[in-house]
Structures are given as structure tokens and as C-alpha cells.
N, C-alpha and C positions, 0 to 999 in steps of 0.2 A: 504495498500501501502506500501512496506519497502523503507525505507529510504535507498538510495544506498550507503550514505557513512558507514551503518552498512556490509553492506557484506562482505566486507576484514576479519572484526571480525567474521561471522558467517562462514567463511570458517577456520579460524584459530581456534575456539573453534572445528570443526570437525577432522580437522588435530589432535590436540591434543586429542579429544578421541579415534581414529583408530591409534596413535601410541601406546594403551594399550595394542592392541592384543585382544581384546574382541569381537571385530566384525568376527575375524578368526576362533572361534570355530563354527565346525558344527552344535553342540545344541543350541548355540546361535542364529544361522541364522534361524534354522528350529522354535526356538521359536518364531523368529519375524515373518519370515511366518504365524505361526499360527496367533500372533496377527493381523495382516493385514487383512487375511478372518476374522476376529473376527470384526473388522472394518467395512468389509465393508457387514455382513450378520446384524450387530446391526441397521446399519444405511442403510439399502438397498432402503426404501422406501423415504429418506430424500435424499439421493444420484439421483432417478429417478425425484422425484420432481426437485430439482435443474436443473437439464438437459431439461427438461421439460421448465423452467421458462426461460432458455436460448434460445430453439427454437423452442418449442412445438412440439419435439420430442416423440413419442409415447413411452409408458412403455415397450412395448412388442421388440421393437427397441433396447432401452437402455439396457433391460438386455441380449437378443440377440447377440447385438452384441458390448456389453461393458462390462457388470459386469460377466455373463457366462465366457464369453474367461477368464478374469482375473481370475476368480475362478478355472477353467481348470486349468491354465499356475502354481497358488499357489499349488493344491493339487498335479500337475504332478512333481512340483519340491520339494516338502518335500517329495516325496514316493521316488524321486532319489537322492539328494542331499547326502547322505551318498556316494555313489558310484562313481559321479562326482567329489565328492573333494578330492579322493583319488587318492595318487602318482601312477602314470602309467609305471610300467618297461617298455623297449625296450629294443631290440635284442645291444648285441654289437659288432660291428665290428671286426675282430682278428687284426686289428692296433692296437686294444686297451684290447688285452687280457693281463692280467686277468682281468677285471672290471665289476662293475653294473652301468648300466645308468637306469635312469628316469625321470620324467616330473612332477612336483609339480605345483599345480594348485593354485594360488594366486591373493586377488583381487588389479585390480588396487590400492585402497585409496577412495578419495574422488572424486565422479561423478558428475557430473550434469545435470539432463536430462531438454530438454529445450521443454514442450509439447506442441502441435496446438491445435483449438477451436474442430474440427469438430467431435472426438470422443472424449471429453474432459477427462471419466474416461480410456475408454482402453487406449488411447495414454500417459497417462500420467501413468499409474500403472503397465502398460505391463512389459515396460523396467523395473519399478523397482523392479518387481518381482525376473525379473534376477540380478540386481544390491544388492538389499538385499540376494539374495542365493550365491550370488559371494563371499560377505562377505564386501561389498562398505558401506562408509557414503556417502551420499546421500542428496544434495541440489536439491528438484523439482520445475520450474518454471512454471505453468500451463498459462493459456493461458488468457489475460484479457478480450476478447472479449467473455468469458463466466464467467463472476463476478460469476453465482449466486453458480455455481460447484467448479468454482476455488477458493471461499473465507469457502462454506462448506470442503473441502479437506485442509484449510489449518486450518482451527477449528480443523478439527476431528483429523488429525495426532498433531496436539500440544497437545491434551490429551489424545492420545495415545501412541505414542513416543516420547524419549528423543528429544532435537531439535542438539543436537548435534551428536543425529546419524542420522536422517531424519529428515529436516527444507523446508516447503512450502514456497516460497518467492513467492508474489505479485506484480505485477507491469505490467507496458508496456515496449517498444519495449528498451529505455532506461536502463531496468534493465536487460533486456536478454542482451543487448550488454554491460554494465559494468559486468557480474557476467560472458560472455562469457571474457573479458581481466585478469583473477583472475587465481590464478595458482590451477588450478582444476587440477587431475590424467587422468582423462578420460569426456569425452564431448558425450551427446548425443541428438540429434538432429532430432526433425520429425518439418517438415515444407514444404516452399516454395525454389526451387534451389535456386532465386536471394540471400533469406537471409544465405542458405546455404554455398553460396560462401562466404559472409561475415563471417560468423562464422569459416569456413576453413581457411581463411587470418589469424583471430586471432590466430587460434588454431597453426597457422604453426610456430608462432612467438615463442611459450614454447613448440615446437614439443608436442603437447597434444593429444596424439589417440584419435580419434572420431570415432562416425557412424554418417554417416547424411541420413536420411528415407525422400527422397523426392516424387517426381510426374511424368509428363508426360501425355503425349498425348496416354494411354492403348488404343489399338484396337480392337476391337472386328469384327470375321469374319465370318458370314455364307455362307456356299455354298450349291450350289443344291441338294445336298445328306441329310443336314439337316433334323431332325422332325421339322418343321417350327412352327407348334403349342408350341411344347414344349420350342423351343427355347426362342419365343420372350416370353412368360411368364417369363422364366430366367432371359434374359437380362432387362426386365421390371424390374423387383425385382431387378436387380443389378445396375441397373442403375439409379432405381429413390428411394429407398431405402435413409434415411437421406437427401431427394431434392437433390440427386447427389452429395452430399458435403463429396465425400469418393475419397480417395487419389488411391485408385483400382478398380473406378467403370471404364464401359465402355465408354471411350471418343468420341469415332465415332464409329461409322457401317461401315464394307465394305461387300458390299453384291451381287451375282451375280445376271445379269439384268431378268433373267430368273424367278425368284422369288421373284424379288421383291415388286411387287404390292400384291401378295397374303400375303407375310410375314408383310408387314406393316400392314393388314387388320388385323393379328391375333396380332400384336402388339399395336396397339390402342384399340382392345378388352380388353388386357392382362393389358392394363392402366387403362379402367375401373371396370374390375372388381378386380380389388388391391385397388381404389380410387374411384371408384362411376363415376357416369355422370359430377358432380360438385367435384373435388380434394379438391377445397380450403373448402368446408364442409366436408372434409375427418378430423377425427382426429387421422387417420393414415401418415397425410402426413405433416413433420416439414416445418418448415418458413426459407429463408436465413438468415444467420446469422448477418447483420446488411446493413445498407443504403451503403457502399461503395459497396461493394458485391452484394446488386440486382442490383445497377445501373451498375457495369460492364457487369453480364450477363445480362440485358435487352438491352443492346448494343450492341449485338451477336445472336439478336432475328431477326434481317433484313435479314438475309441469306439467299437464296434460296427460297422453298416453304414453308408452315406449314403444318403437314400431319394433327399432333395431338397439343395439347395444342396451348400454345403464350401469354395465359391470364397472368394479370399479377396486383398486386396491391401492390401500393408503400407505403400505409399506414401499412401494415399488412406483410409487406416484404413478400409477395406470389410470386411464378412464379409457373404456372402450369407445370406437367410432358408434355414436348414439344418435339417431330419427327420434324427435317427439313429434307426438300427432295433437289434433286438439288444442292446441295451443292460443291461449287469448292475449289480446292486447296486453291484457292488465298483467298476465304474469310475470314474474322477475327475470325468466329468460328473455322478454321482449325490451326488458329495461335498461340495460347495458351494453355495452358489446360484447358477444362472450368469449370470442382470442380462445376458442377451446373446442373439441371436439364433440360439442351437441350443435343438430341442425334442429332448430323448431321449425315445425312447418302450420303455413298458413294458407286459407284459402281464400280467393276472389272468383268474382262475376263478369265484372266488368272492370274497362282501361279506368273508369272512373274510382272505380271500388280498390283495384291494385295503386291507381296513383295517391287515394288517400291514406291509405295504409304506409307509401313507404312517407309521405310527408309527415307522418306524428310526428318520426325523428329527424334531429340535425344532418342538413347534406354529407352524406357517406362520400366513405374514400373511393369507393368503387362500388359497379352494379353489374348482373349478370342477366342479359336475357335469353332463355331459348324457346324461337320460335320460325316459323317461315311464312310468315306475315309480314310483308311490308309494310303496308298500313300501322301494324302494331308496335312494330319496330321504330320508324317515322314517331309515332307519338309519345312513347318513354323515351327515347334521346331528346325530344324539343320540350316534354313538361316537366322532366325531373333532372335535376342537376346535380353531378355526383363527379368526383375526380377523376375517372380514367375506367374504363371497364373493357365487357368483351361480349360478342352476340355470339351464341352459340360453342363458348366456351367459357372456360373459368382460367384466370391468373396469367396466362401463357401469354397475354399481352406485355407481361414486364418484361419478356425475354427481348423486345426488340426496341433498338437503342434509339430509334427514330419516333418513337412514341414516348412524351418528357410524360414524368410520374408525378402525382403531388393533390394534395386535398385542396378544397374549397369548403369555406367556410367552417365550421366546428370540425371538419376534417385537415382542418392544417392549410398554408398558402406556400405558394414555391415550392418550382420543380428541378426534377435532376433527371438524370440519365442519358451517354451519347453526351452531343452538341449541348443540352440542357443545362447537364453537369459545371460545363465550360461556362455559361453565363451566367447561370448561379452565384457562382463566386468571382463575377467578374463585375469590372463596375465601365460603364460605358460613358466615355468622356468625350462631349461632341464638341469640335473648335469649328472657328472660321479664319482664316486667312488671305487678307484682303493685300492688295499693292497697296504702296501710297499715291499713284497717279491712276488713273484720274482720281480727285476728289471732289464728289458730288456735291455740290453746295444745295439740293434740296432742305436736306434735313434740318441747315442753319436755322437758327434766326438772324434777321426777323421772317416770321410768318406769313405777313399777307400777301396774300395773291396765291398761295401754295395748297392751301386746304383743297378746292378741285384736284390737284392734279394727286395729290396723296389717296382721297378716293377711291381715282380711277385705278393707281398703281396697286393699293390692298384690296382692291374690291375680288 
């Protein structure tokens, strides 16, 4: 753990290093991105093992949903960084004739990244890729709830990178709180809405720009025109991967009554295909991160009628992939983001009813729709605001670095992935350059007789 009284010194050293200007060189940034890729390649098996120790996550999931996406973003940034970092020329209005106008992209300076526990590699290092590409120095605070992964990251980064450039800080909530109170140039936080609000209040005192990646109750809609068998398989995968501990997982299911019975049959079959008759014995099914989350989730199992799963084991922090029917809007499971392997099922008959149910909650981070009806798809996309999502699939939109990722309203603000990560950690500096001659006299006093000309120019 890092002593809190050392944190100001860590930041001061990073500010001093940033002031040298070394991180602004595009060649330097590309070298550091390649070094990060080398770190991950050299220690891929160590990182996978550390994540498994933290919550029994299978190697396939760690690579497919974490390391692979980080490698993808690193390669994309290296390939495109020269172009991203070039000054961009923009048109000049007649009022500024003659002039050249351009935008310079520059790093904010010293960035703080506070990462969550549920994807301890991806949600630590994917923002880091953007911060490095943009030319910042970084202090990274990984979660204390994944100690094996966090400690390994701290050890590896101290060996591969100068700590005045990238430093991994270990600690609990009080460490995060102390970091946020320091004079960073940018803050990037992924986590709960409650903590996000606290960070935003603190950042406001210094007018520090920030990105908040939060969460919410992400709906999953299935209408009667959907392919039920394929829909069930894709929803089961997206909901129960990482034992449901995914911020963009389907939080609850909205389905039309005419197809519910058939669909739930396919859903039960899909769960068994993924994890066997007893998922507790599956090597592919992770565990809940800690006792507190286990108890919170267990308390949500009393609602409605259990269609699948429901089994728990407090000693191993196991909660089976669970589907609950006959849920009402007033049940506790519908009052908060679930963030676990519990899928409540609600019915809707009409588009209006579907929209009304979703609008009971703040704007979600994700939305998923399974339908073969274009008019229904168009209406959902037009009438419901959400961070991002997919039609006829779940979660896989996260694998496209051309699609920016971020919340809206209570699910956060700001976005990243691919070029959006570079943009998030960059300041756009606008510049106009004029020659000394000609010096058009129109703007200078006295103004008598000039108003009509100005109106024509600025119309």
C-alpha cells in the first residue's frame, strides 16, 4: 500500500517531468505504447493467473474481454497517432480575412485514472492507452478488491516505466479520495454512481476536467419478431460472462408475453450449454468478487419466481446464473443496478409500455434490442437515451474501437476507446494566425457609416 502523505510528492515529480516536454513528442509516445505492449506480451500468463486468483475468471474471458481489447487499442493508436497529433487546418470566415486557422491537439498534463475491480486489466489499461497516446503522465489507481492483479501491475510498471511518467498507486478508498483532492490536470474514473458524484464534487473545487464512466440498469428488449433461440444464447452469454459483473451487461429483460414461455425455455438451455447442469463445477464461470457483494446479490434473489439458478455458496462466493420471472417494478431487484448473475424478467405489450418501463430509471449505460421489425428498432433508438448498445447482440459492441464508449446522464459522461480515448485525454487548442498586412480598417473606431457593412459581412 502507498502512504497517503507520499501522494503529493508523486504528483509533483510527474508535473516536473511533464514540464520537460518529453512526453509531447509523438515518437516518444509511440515508443511508450510499444513498451506497454511488450510488458503485456512478456507477462500475459502472469496477468491471466492474477485475474484468476482474484475471482476465478477463466483465461479465455481474461484474454477475450480484457487483454485482447487492450492489444487492439494499442495497435490502433500506434498506427494512427501521427495523424491524430497533427495540427488540423480549419476554414477562415471572411471577417478574419486574411488568416490561417488551425487546431493544435495537446496533452492535459498529469492524468489520474481510477479503475474498478470487475475488469481489472481492461478498465485500468484501456484508458491508459489513450492517456499515453495523448502525451500525458499518469498515476493509475487500480482496485484494492483485486489485490493479485493490482499488485502485479504495480510491480511490472515500476520495472518497465519511469515512475515520474507512469506510477501505479495501491490503496483503498481513502487513497482514491486523497488522490482526487490533488491538483491533477485530468481525472478519469470508472465505478459506481455514488463514488462518481463524490469525485465530481471534489473535482469541481479545482475546476478539473474529468470523465465519469458509471453504470445503471441497462435494459434488454425482446419482441415477438426476434429469433428466440439465438437471442437467448446471446443474452445468456452477455448477462453471465464474468458472473454478471459487467457494467454493460443486460440488467433486466423486457419481453412480450406471447413469446415469454418459449424464450425462457431457450434461455435455460443456453445457460446449461454455457456452464453445464451445475455451473458451480464449471471452470468457465467466475465467482463474486467479495463477501459484501455476495450478500447484496443474495438479498435480491427473493423476488418473483426463480426460473433458472438461484443456488448460492457463501464459502466460495458462488451465485448460480439466475433468471427470475414475475418481477414487479417495486421489487428490490429493480431498484438498483444488479451487477451480478441475476436476470429479472418483466413483460411489455406495446411500444409505449416498453418505453414507460425503461423511463422509470435514469438513462442507462447500455441498451440491447432483439427484433426483426425495423419500425420498432427505429422507435426504440429515437425515444430512449442510452450510452451505447447493440441490436440483436449484447456487449460485443465494446470490441469495436471505432465505436466510442461512454454514458449519458446518470450513467456518466465523456467517452473513450480508439481515437475517442486520445481525444478524451487531449485539449484542443484553437489558433488564428494573421499577417501584419493588409490591416483592414473596418473594425477600428470611429464606427460611423460602418454598421451596414458589418451586418452584411456577419449575416
